[in-house]
Structure formats: structure tokens, C-alpha cells
N, C-alpha and C positions, 0 to 999 in steps of 0.2 A: 431105919435105913434111909429114910429120907434125909435125915440130918447128916448121915455119913456121906451121902452123895453130895449134899450141899457143902459139907466141909471139904470133901475131896475136890469139888469144883472150885471152891475158894482157894484151896492150896495150889491148885493148878493155875488158876488165873491171878493169884496174888502177885507173882512176879510181873505179870503184865500190868497190873494196876500200878505197881511200884515203878515200872519203866515208864508208864504213861505219866505218872505223877512227876517223875524225874524230868521227863521231857517237858512237861508243863512248867516246872520250876525253871528249867533251862531257858525256855521261851520268855518267861518273865524277866529273867536276868538279861537276856539279849535285848528285849524291848527296853528295859531300863537303861542299858548301855547306849542303845541307839538314841533313846530320848535325851540322854545326857549329851551325846555328841551333837545332836540336832540343836539342843539348847545352846551349846557352846558355839556352834556355827552361827546360829541366829544372833547371839551376842556379838560375835566378831563382825557380822554383817551390819548390825546396828552401830557398832563403833566405827566401821568404815564409812557408813552413811553419815554419821555425825562429823567425821573428819572431812568427808567430801563437802558437806554443807559449810563447814568452817572454811575450807579452802575456797569454795565458791564465794562466800561473803568477803573473804580477804581479797580475792581476785576482783570482785566488783568494786570494792573500796579503792583498790589500786587503779583500776580503770577510770573511776570517777576522778581520782587525783590527777592521773595523766591527762585526762580530758580537760580538766581545769587548767593545767599547766600549758597544754596545747593552745587552748583558747586565749590564755594570757599572752603567750608568745605570738600568736596570730595578731592580737590587738596591738602588741608592741611593734610588730612588723608593719602593720597597716599604718600606724602612727609615723613610723620612720619613713615609710613610702610616701605618705602625705607630706611630710617635712621635706623630703628630697624633691618632690614635685613642686612644692612652693619655692624652694631654693632654685630649682631649675628655671621656673618662671621669672624669678627675680633676676637671675643671671641673664636670661634672654632679654629682659627689659633693659638691663644695664648695657648689654651688647648693642641693642637697638639704639639706646641713647648715645652710646659712644660712637656708633656709626654716624648718627645724625650730627654729633659734635665734630667728628672727623670730616664729614661732608661740608659742614659749615666752615671749618678751618680751611679746607681746600678751596672752597668758594671764595672765602675772604682773601686767601693767598692769590688766587687767580685774579680776583678783582683788583688787588693791589698791584699785581704784575701787569695787568691790563692797563691800569691807570698810568703805570710807569711808561708803558709803550705809547699810550695816548699822549703823554706829555713830551715824548721824544720828537725830534725832527723826523718827518716821514721817511727821508732817505736813510737815516741811521737805523730806524726801526725796521725798514725793509731789508737792509743788508743783514741785520741780526736774524730776522725771521727766516730769510732764505737759507741760512746756514744751520737752522735748527731742524730736528726731526719733524716730520709732517704732523704727527699727532699733537705735539706740544704747540707748534706754530698755529695749528688749526684752532686749538682751545683759545689761544690769545686773540686770534683774528676774529673768531666768532663772538667774542665779548666786546669788541670795540664798537663804538658808535659808527654808523654808516659814513658819516662825514670824514672821520679820521681813517676808517678802513679804506675808503676810496683813495685818499692821499697816499697811504702806505702801499697799496696795490699799484698805484701809478708810478711809485718810485722803484718797484721791483722790475726785474727783467720780465719781458712779456711772457716767456714760457713759464716762469715761476708764478706769476700773477694768474695765468690761466689755470695752472695746476691747483693753486690754492682755491681759486674760484670754483673749480669742479668739485674739490673735496668739500667745500662748504655747502655746495648745492646738494651733493649726495648725502651729506650728514643731515641736512635739512629735510630731505625726502625720507630718510630712515626714521627721523624723529616723528614725522607726520604719519608714516606707515605704522610705527609701533604704537602711536596714540590711537589710530583707527582700529587696530586689531587687538587692543586691550593690553598693550605692552608686551607682545610676544617677543 
């Protein structure tokens, strides 16, 4: 009886064991599928990581290349800027020399003109100077030696002689003031 009971119990519970075994087999299959999916995802992540590393190294190489190009362009620009500055200085020196030459030419011209007036008869020089504009006449008169200047002024009308004398005096005072104040 004991064996019948045992058999009976086995028969009753055998479908349960079969169900449990089936469930257990199904769990193993699900775990195997999930494991395969996870391994596939891990493989994809690894591939993406490798692609990212490759992209990163390509980007860094490109950045280094661009940085070198930038530095080269900057050096070229600095060299060009230095060349321009040197040329600017050279041009400024030429302008300064040309101004000095122009001033020397003007001075020589004025000296020659002044010598011409100094050689003229005082009356003729006085009549020409009276008809010139004040600025040009003043330049010539201020360059004449005192002895010749006095003869020309004596040959002018008294009002013109007084006018030119005042202009020469104010021009002389302005020269002294600009020398005292540092050429203001």
C-alpha cells in the first residue's frame, strides 16, 4: 500500500514536475536569448567605442594640422607686417629727405631771388616789392642784408616802409616766441 500511495502521489505530481521542468527549460532558453542579445549589444557598443576612438584620433590629427597651418599663416602675416613696417619707415625717411631737399631748394631759390633784389637799384627793388603780396615781399626783405634793406625801405613810400617794418618786427617776435616755447 505504501507503494501504491507513492505511485499515486507520483502520478498526481508528475505533471507538476513536468510543468516545472518545462518552466525551467523555458527559463534557460530565455536566459540564453537574453545573454545572446546582451553579447550582441556589448559587441555593438565596443564597435561604436572603436569608431569613436578612431573619430577622435582623426579629429585630433586634423586639429594639429589646422593648428600648424594657422601658425604658418600667422608667421607669414607677421613677416608681411614687419616688411610693411620697414617699407613704411623707408617711405617716411624718403619723405623727410624730400622735404629737406625741397626746403633747401626753396632756400636756394629765395637766396637767389634775394641776391637779385640786392643787386637791383634800391628804387626799382622798392617799387617791385611794394606791388607784391606781403608774404613774398617779407620773405625777400627779411633775407636782405641790413645795409641794402635800409636803402630799399628808404626808396619805398613811407606807409609801405612802415608796413613792411611792422611785419618784419612781428615775424621776428613770432620766431623768438616759438623758439622760447619749444616751437609751438
